PAGUPA-513828 format. One record per residue (C-alpha): x, y, z; chain; residue number from 1. Coordinates in nm, 4 decimals. Each point is the difference from the previous one (the first is absolute). Layout:
N
<atom><X>X</X><Y>Y</Y><Z>Z</Z><c>A</c><k>NUM</k></atom>
...
% end
This chain:
114
<atom><X>1.2886</X><Y>2.6736</Y><Z>2.9959</Z><c>A</c><k>1</k></atom>
<atom><X>0.3209</X><Y>0.2021</Y><Z>-0.0126</Z><c>A</c><k>2</k></atom>
<atom><X>-0.1174</X><Y>0.2728</Y><Z>0.2380</Z><c>A</c><k>3</k></atom>
<atom><X>-0.0228</X><Y>-0.0841</Y><Z>0.3706</Z><c>A</c><k>4</k></atom>
<atom><X>-0.3345</X><Y>0.0923</Y><Z>0.1572</Z><c>A</c><k>5</k></atom>
<atom><X>-0.0701</X><Y>-0.0284</Y><Z>0.3724</Z><c>A</c><k>6</k></atom>
<atom><X>-0.3552</X><Y>0.0731</Y><Z>0.1175</Z><c>A</c><k>7</k></atom>
<atom><X>-0.0406</X><Y>0.2098</Y><Z>0.3119</Z><c>A</c><k>8</k></atom>
<atom><X>-0.1543</X><Y>-0.1176</Y><Z>0.3289</Z><c>A</c><k>9</k></atom>
<atom><X>-0.2805</X><Y>-0.2572</Y><Z>-0.0522</Z><c>A</c><k>10</k></atom>
<atom><X>-0.0080</X><Y>0.0128</Y><Z>-0.3795</Z><c>A</c><k>11</k></atom>
<atom><X>0.0789</X><Y>-0.2925</Y><Z>-0.2313</Z><c>A</c><k>12</k></atom>
<atom><X>0.1084</X><Y>-0.0100</Y><Z>-0.3667</Z><c>A</c><k>13</k></atom>
<atom><X>-0.1816</X><Y>-0.2736</Y><Z>-0.1978</Z><c>A</c><k>14</k></atom>
<atom><X>0.0445</X><Y>-0.1357</Y><Z>-0.3532</Z><c>A</c><k>15</k></atom>
<atom><X>-0.3322</X><Y>-0.1322</Y><Z>-0.1320</Z><c>A</c><k>16</k></atom>
<atom><X>-0.0139</X><Y>-0.3594</Y><Z>-0.1235</Z><c>A</c><k>17</k></atom>
<atom><X>-0.1721</X><Y>-0.0034</Y><Z>-0.3374</Z><c>A</c><k>18</k></atom>
<atom><X>-0.2742</X><Y>-0.2548</Y><Z>-0.0553</Z><c>A</c><k>19</k></atom>
<atom><X>-0.0187</X><Y>-0.2431</Y><Z>-0.2909</Z><c>A</c><k>20</k></atom>
<atom><X>-0.0742</X><Y>0.1477</Y><Z>-0.3426</Z><c>A</c><k>21</k></atom>
<atom><X>-0.2715</X><Y>-0.2486</Y><Z>-0.0999</Z><c>A</c><k>22</k></atom>
<atom><X>-0.3112</X><Y>-0.1356</Y><Z>0.1694</Z><c>A</c><k>23</k></atom>
<atom><X>-0.1210</X><Y>-0.3576</Y><Z>0.0113</Z><c>A</c><k>24</k></atom>
<atom><X>-0.1672</X><Y>0.0128</Y><Z>-0.3446</Z><c>A</c><k>25</k></atom>
<atom><X>0.3178</X><Y>0.1300</Y><Z>-0.1646</Z><c>A</c><k>26</k></atom>
<atom><X>-0.1309</X><Y>0.3542</Y><Z>-0.0414</Z><c>A</c><k>27</k></atom>
<atom><X>0.2674</X><Y>0.2685</Y><Z>0.0268</Z><c>A</c><k>28</k></atom>
<atom><X>-0.1099</X><Y>0.2975</Y><Z>0.2085</Z><c>A</c><k>29</k></atom>
<atom><X>0.1368</X><Y>0.3393</Y><Z>-0.1142</Z><c>A</c><k>30</k></atom>
<atom><X>0.1954</X><Y>0.2094</Y><Z>0.2506</Z><c>A</c><k>31</k></atom>
<atom><X>-0.2666</X><Y>0.2722</Y><Z>0.0014</Z><c>A</c><k>32</k></atom>
<atom><X>-0.2643</X><Y>-0.2464</Y><Z>0.1262</Z><c>A</c><k>33</k></atom>
<atom><X>0.2132</X><Y>-0.1603</Y><Z>0.2719</Z><c>A</c><k>34</k></atom>
<atom><X>-0.0174</X><Y>0.0886</Y><Z>0.3652</Z><c>A</c><k>35</k></atom>
<atom><X>0.3335</X><Y>0.0613</Y><Z>0.1652</Z><c>A</c><k>36</k></atom>
<atom><X>0.1172</X><Y>-0.2934</Y><Z>0.2111</Z><c>A</c><k>37</k></atom>
<atom><X>-0.0346</X><Y>0.0232</Y><Z>0.3753</Z><c>A</c><k>38</k></atom>
<atom><X>0.2976</X><Y>-0.2251</Y><Z>0.0641</Z><c>A</c><k>39</k></atom>
<atom><X>0.3633</X><Y>0.1009</Y><Z>0.0124</Z><c>A</c><k>40</k></atom>
<atom><X>0.3508</X><Y>-0.0589</Y><Z>0.1290</Z><c>A</c><k>41</k></atom>
<atom><X>0.1489</X><Y>0.2338</Y><Z>0.2591</Z><c>A</c><k>42</k></atom>
<atom><X>0.3139</X><Y>0.1649</Y><Z>-0.1374</Z><c>A</c><k>43</k></atom>
<atom><X>0.0874</X><Y>0.2321</Y><Z>0.2913</Z><c>A</c><k>44</k></atom>
<atom><X>-0.1347</X><Y>0.0840</Y><Z>0.3462</Z><c>A</c><k>45</k></atom>
<atom><X>0.0276</X><Y>0.3025</Y><Z>0.2255</Z><c>A</c><k>46</k></atom>
<atom><X>0.1474</X><Y>0.0055</Y><Z>0.3500</Z><c>A</c><k>47</k></atom>
<atom><X>-0.3342</X><Y>-0.0402</Y><Z>0.1793</Z><c>A</c><k>48</k></atom>
<atom><X>-0.2765</X><Y>0.2071</Y><Z>0.1543</Z><c>A</c><k>49</k></atom>
<atom><X>0.0318</X><Y>0.2179</Y><Z>0.3089</Z><c>A</c><k>50</k></atom>
<atom><X>-0.2132</X><Y>-0.0860</Y><Z>0.3020</Z><c>A</c><k>51</k></atom>
<atom><X>0.0470</X><Y>0.1606</Y><Z>0.3409</Z><c>A</c><k>52</k></atom>
<atom><X>0.3435</X><Y>0.1329</Y><Z>-0.0925</Z><c>A</c><k>53</k></atom>
<atom><X>0.1346</X><Y>-0.3356</Y><Z>-0.1209</Z><c>A</c><k>54</k></atom>
<atom><X>0.0449</X><Y>-0.1499</Y><Z>-0.3458</Z><c>A</c><k>55</k></atom>
<atom><X>-0.2046</X><Y>-0.3160</Y><Z>-0.0541</Z><c>A</c><k>56</k></atom>
<atom><X>0.1418</X><Y>-0.2182</Y><Z>-0.2818</Z><c>A</c><k>57</k></atom>
<atom><X>-0.2268</X><Y>-0.0993</Y><Z>-0.2875</Z><c>A</c><k>58</k></atom>
<atom><X>-0.1616</X><Y>-0.3456</Y><Z>-0.0172</Z><c>A</c><k>59</k></atom>
<atom><X>0.1018</X><Y>-0.0394</Y><Z>-0.3663</Z><c>A</c><k>60</k></atom>
<atom><X>0.3458</X><Y>-0.0279</Y><Z>-0.1540</Z><c>A</c><k>61</k></atom>
<atom><X>0.1646</X><Y>0.0171</Y><Z>-0.3425</Z><c>A</c><k>62</k></atom>
<atom><X>-0.0933</X><Y>-0.2939</Y><Z>-0.2201</Z><c>A</c><k>63</k></atom>
<atom><X>-0.3410</X><Y>-0.0637</Y><Z>0.1629</Z><c>A</c><k>64</k></atom>
<atom><X>-0.2887</X><Y>-0.0611</Y><Z>-0.2417</Z><c>A</c><k>65</k></atom>
<atom><X>-0.2963</X><Y>0.2065</Y><Z>0.1199</Z><c>A</c><k>66</k></atom>
<atom><X>-0.3590</X><Y>0.0915</Y><Z>-0.0813</Z><c>A</c><k>67</k></atom>
<atom><X>-0.1126</X><Y>0.3625</Y><Z>0.0174</Z><c>A</c><k>68</k></atom>
<atom><X>-0.3198</X><Y>0.1957</Y><Z>-0.0586</Z><c>A</c><k>69</k></atom>
<atom><X>-0.1198</X><Y>0.0938</Y><Z>-0.3469</Z><c>A</c><k>70</k></atom>
<atom><X>0.0447</X><Y>0.3749</Y><Z>0.0577</Z><c>A</c><k>71</k></atom>
<atom><X>0.2926</X><Y>-0.0207</Y><Z>0.2446</Z><c>A</c><k>72</k></atom>
<atom><X>0.3122</X><Y>0.2099</Y><Z>-0.0217</Z><c>A</c><k>73</k></atom>
<atom><X>0.1572</X><Y>0.2284</Y><Z>-0.2570</Z><c>A</c><k>74</k></atom>
<atom><X>0.1391</X><Y>-0.1107</Y><Z>-0.3345</Z><c>A</c><k>75</k></atom>
<atom><X>0.3500</X><Y>0.1174</Y><Z>-0.0926</Z><c>A</c><k>76</k></atom>
<atom><X>0.2561</X><Y>-0.0683</Y><Z>-0.2734</Z><c>A</c><k>77</k></atom>
<atom><X>0.3659</X><Y>-0.0637</Y><Z>0.0740</Z><c>A</c><k>78</k></atom>
<atom><X>0.2316</X><Y>-0.0594</Y><Z>-0.2971</Z><c>A</c><k>79</k></atom>
<atom><X>-0.3068</X><Y>-0.0491</Y><Z>-0.2234</Z><c>A</c><k>80</k></atom>
<atom><X>-0.1418</X><Y>-0.2795</Y><Z>0.2181</Z><c>A</c><k>81</k></atom>
<atom><X>-0.3312</X><Y>0.0416</Y><Z>0.1863</Z><c>A</c><k>82</k></atom>
<atom><X>-0.0165</X><Y>-0.0527</Y><Z>0.3754</Z><c>A</c><k>83</k></atom>
<atom><X>-0.2518</X><Y>0.0609</Y><Z>0.2751</Z><c>A</c><k>84</k></atom>
<atom><X>0.0695</X><Y>0.1687</Y><Z>0.3332</Z><c>A</c><k>85</k></atom>
<atom><X>-0.2413</X><Y>-0.0992</Y><Z>0.2772</Z><c>A</c><k>86</k></atom>
<atom><X>-0.0188</X><Y>0.0375</Y><Z>0.3747</Z><c>A</c><k>87</k></atom>
<atom><X>0.0327</X><Y>-0.3241</Y><Z>0.1934</Z><c>A</c><k>88</k></atom>
<atom><X>-0.3620</X><Y>0.0267</Y><Z>0.1172</Z><c>A</c><k>89</k></atom>
<atom><X>-0.1171</X><Y>-0.0151</Y><Z>-0.3663</Z><c>A</c><k>90</k></atom>
<atom><X>0.1540</X><Y>-0.3458</Y><Z>-0.0434</Z><c>A</c><k>91</k></atom>
<atom><X>-0.2689</X><Y>-0.2634</Y><Z>0.0475</Z><c>A</c><k>92</k></atom>
<atom><X>0.2250</X><Y>-0.3003</Y><Z>0.0554</Z><c>A</c><k>93</k></atom>
<atom><X>0.3096</X><Y>-0.1992</Y><Z>-0.0873</Z><c>A</c><k>94</k></atom>
<atom><X>-0.0350</X><Y>-0.2909</Y><Z>-0.2444</Z><c>A</c><k>95</k></atom>
<atom><X>0.1868</X><Y>-0.3218</Y><Z>0.0787</Z><c>A</c><k>96</k></atom>
<atom><X>0.1123</X><Y>-0.2383</Y><Z>-0.2725</Z><c>A</c><k>97</k></atom>
<atom><X>0.0325</X><Y>0.1143</Y><Z>-0.3564</Z><c>A</c><k>98</k></atom>
<atom><X>-0.2350</X><Y>0.0497</Y><Z>-0.2915</Z><c>A</c><k>99</k></atom>
<atom><X>0.0897</X><Y>-0.0677</Y><Z>-0.3625</Z><c>A</c><k>100</k></atom>
<atom><X>0.0020</X><Y>0.3725</Y><Z>-0.0786</Z><c>A</c><k>101</k></atom>
<atom><X>0.2282</X><Y>0.0718</Y><Z>0.2963</Z><c>A</c><k>102</k></atom>
<atom><X>0.2400</X><Y>-0.2786</Y><Z>-0.0997</Z><c>A</c><k>103</k></atom>
<atom><X>0.0138</X><Y>0.1343</Y><Z>-0.3576</Z><c>A</c><k>104</k></atom>
<atom><X>0.0571</X><Y>0.3557</Y><Z>0.1278</Z><c>A</c><k>105</k></atom>
<atom><X>0.2756</X><Y>-0.1136</Y><Z>0.2379</Z><c>A</c><k>106</k></atom>
<atom><X>0.1781</X><Y>-0.1922</Y><Z>-0.2804</Z><c>A</c><k>107</k></atom>
<atom><X>-0.0136</X><Y>0.3074</Y><Z>-0.2243</Z><c>A</c><k>108</k></atom>
<atom><X>0.1288</X><Y>0.2210</Y><Z>0.2835</Z><c>A</c><k>109</k></atom>
<atom><X>0.2847</X><Y>-0.2393</Y><Z>0.0779</Z><c>A</c><k>110</k></atom>
<atom><X>0.1041</X><Y>-0.0125</Y><Z>-0.3646</Z><c>A</c><k>111</k></atom>
<atom><X>-0.0039</X><Y>0.3819</Y><Z>-0.0203</Z><c>A</c><k>112</k></atom>
<atom><X>0.2250</X><Y>0.0293</Y><Z>0.3081</Z><c>A</c><k>113</k></atom>
<atom><X>0.2734</X><Y>-0.2180</Y><Z>-0.1585</Z><c>A</c><k>114</k></atom>
% end
């Protein structure tokens, strides 16, 4: 991502983690029939939300792997890549550990940064 994007206040920029292409039986599901994944990696976070005249920092940080609601946020494109902007309250939780799809995505991202 060559452009720098910083969300405002309690918003978070998320890159979706794509699920595996095939199912257990080896059937390939076309893109048009797939549901969008509800898991992603946080790319950028805002400064926090305002409560009683003070800024409260967000509970999530860059690099966290999170789950979010099916219809959460707004989809945007930056440099041809799709991202999701959500409010912190739309994030359902932080995932600990790593999944195979997340590991694959992180390896691809690391190779692209070099």
